[in-house]
PLY file of the C-alpha trace (Angstrom):
ply
format ascii 1.0
element vertex 151
property float x
property float y
property float z
element edge 150
property int vertex1
property int vertex2
end_header
27.76 42.50 7.04
27.75 45.30 4.48
26.51 47.86 6.99
28.96 46.68 9.64
31.88 46.98 7.23
32.76 43.30 6.96
31.86 42.94 3.27
33.35 45.43 0.83
34.50 45.56 -2.79
37.27 43.15 -3.69
36.84 40.75 -0.76
35.21 37.37 -0.27
32.59 36.51 2.35
31.75 32.90 3.17
28.78 32.50 5.45
26.31 29.84 6.55
23.29 31.40 4.88
22.11 30.46 1.41
21.73 34.17 0.67
25.39 34.98 1.33
25.65 35.93 -2.33
23.87 39.13 -1.24
27.30 40.71 -0.75
27.96 40.54 -4.48
25.89 43.70 -4.78
28.85 45.69 -3.46
31.52 43.79 -5.39
32.27 41.33 -2.57
32.26 37.70 -3.67
29.71 36.18 -1.31
29.06 32.45 -1.24
27.30 30.12 1.19
28.57 27.17 3.15
25.45 25.04 3.45
24.62 22.12 5.75
26.60 19.37 4.06
29.63 21.61 3.56
29.46 22.78 7.17
29.20 19.19 8.44
32.26 18.27 6.39
34.20 21.22 7.82
33.23 20.25 11.38
34.20 16.60 10.78
37.51 17.20 9.01
38.52 20.77 9.97
39.12 21.36 6.26
37.29 23.25 3.60
37.55 23.83 -0.10
35.88 26.07 -2.57
35.86 25.17 -6.21
35.62 28.01 -8.66
32.26 27.55 -10.38
31.53 27.96 -14.06
30.69 31.60 -14.79
27.64 33.00 -16.56
27.91 36.62 -17.62
24.75 38.74 -17.65
25.20 41.89 -19.72
22.88 44.62 -18.44
22.08 47.46 -20.83
19.94 50.58 -20.49
18.27 51.84 -17.34
15.36 50.51 -15.33
12.02 52.17 -16.03
10.40 54.02 -13.13
8.77 51.53 -10.77
10.87 48.53 -11.82
12.86 47.10 -8.92
15.81 44.79 -8.53
13.37 42.04 -7.59
11.59 42.52 -10.93
14.93 42.17 -12.74
15.96 38.91 -11.08
12.47 37.39 -11.38
12.51 38.17 -15.12
15.97 36.62 -15.46
14.77 33.49 -13.63
11.83 33.19 -16.00
13.87 33.78 -19.16
16.87 31.59 -18.46
15.49 28.95 -16.06
18.26 26.49 -15.10
21.05 28.09 -17.12
22.86 29.28 -13.99
22.40 26.29 -11.70
25.56 25.97 -9.55
27.25 28.75 -11.52
28.65 32.09 -10.54
26.76 34.96 -12.16
28.72 38.05 -13.13
26.58 41.11 -13.81
28.31 43.40 -16.30
27.55 45.96 -18.99
26.70 49.63 -19.29
23.40 49.20 -17.42
25.22 48.42 -14.17
26.29 52.05 -13.74
22.71 53.23 -13.32
21.82 50.69 -10.63
21.98 51.94 -7.04
23.55 49.66 -4.44
20.22 48.60 -2.91
19.05 47.34 -6.32
22.34 45.51 -6.85
22.07 43.92 -3.40
18.55 42.70 -4.19
19.59 41.20 -7.53
22.67 39.53 -6.06
20.72 38.26 -3.04
17.98 36.72 -5.17
20.42 34.99 -7.50
20.02 32.15 -4.97
16.46 31.64 -6.19
17.86 31.41 -9.69
20.14 28.55 -8.60
23.42 30.47 -8.69
26.20 29.94 -6.16
27.08 33.62 -6.27
25.95 36.82 -7.98
28.65 39.44 -8.39
28.60 43.05 -9.54
31.77 44.80 -10.66
33.83 46.98 -8.39
32.96 50.50 -9.49
32.47 54.00 -8.17
28.95 53.28 -6.88
30.08 50.41 -4.67
33.21 52.18 -3.46
31.34 55.42 -2.71
28.81 53.46 -0.68
31.64 51.84 1.25
33.19 55.24 2.02
29.85 56.69 3.14
29.15 53.76 5.45
32.33 53.47 7.42
31.79 50.85 10.08
31.25 51.96 13.65
34.36 50.09 14.80
36.55 52.47 12.77
34.77 55.68 13.77
33.51 54.84 17.26
30.08 56.20 16.24
26.85 54.49 15.24
25.24 57.46 13.51
26.86 56.66 10.15
25.79 53.00 10.28
22.29 53.11 11.68
19.53 55.11 10.02
18.50 58.27 11.80
14.99 59.58 12.23
14.59 63.18 11.16
0 1
1 2
2 3
3 4
4 5
5 6
6 7
7 8
8 9
9 10
10 11
11 12
12 13
13 14
14 15
15 16
16 17
17 18
18 19
19 20
20 21
21 22
22 23
23 24
24 25
25 26
26 27
27 28
28 29
29 30
30 31
31 32
32 33
33 34
34 35
35 36
36 37
37 38
38 39
39 40
40 41
41 42
42 43
43 44
44 45
45 46
46 47
47 48
48 49
49 50
50 51
51 52
52 53
53 54
54 55
55 56
56 57
57 58
58 59
59 60
60 61
61 62
62 63
63 64
64 65
65 66
66 67
67 68
68 69
69 70
70 71
71 72
72 73
73 74
74 75
75 76
76 77
77 78
78 79
79 80
80 81
81 82
82 83
83 84
84 85
85 86
86 87
87 88
88 89
89 90
90 91
91 92
92 93
93 94
94 95
95 96
96 97
97 98
98 99
99 100
100 101
101 102
102 103
103 104
104 105
105 106
106 107
107 108
108 109
109 110
110 111
111 112
112 113
113 114
114 115
115 116
116 117
117 118
118 119
119 120
120 121
121 122
122 123
123 124
124 125
125 126
126 127
127 128
128 129
129 130
130 131
131 132
132 133
133 134
134 135
135 136
136 137
137 138
138 139
139 140
140 141
141 142
142 143
143 144
144 145
145 146
146 147
147 148
148 149
149 150
């Protein structure tokens, strides 16, 4: 949904995949509607979303060469165990600036394994620049800016 232009900074995406929090990497609040919630929606035609308790993760410094977003979230899972179960995780701090969007997407996506309902990065220049560079094909009529090209 990020590449297609449906998830961008400052919006909310609700999807039927447990990894819908992936969109938090670009500043889009992504949260899943799982089986029981979906069944309730189908049965009643109503939905609700309660605002979860928030855990703030303050990132400082830069990642050493070779350390990935997956390494970051796995370390957080090991250090803080169940501290984020059914919480929203807000990633903040001066270390966020140095993280490229793909690293942010990985960390936000894997916050599901940590037990979080959502993982959200701030809306900043990195996320907005990525959005501008990846204009969806339905606004430009071209696929070359959405799909990778082979050079």
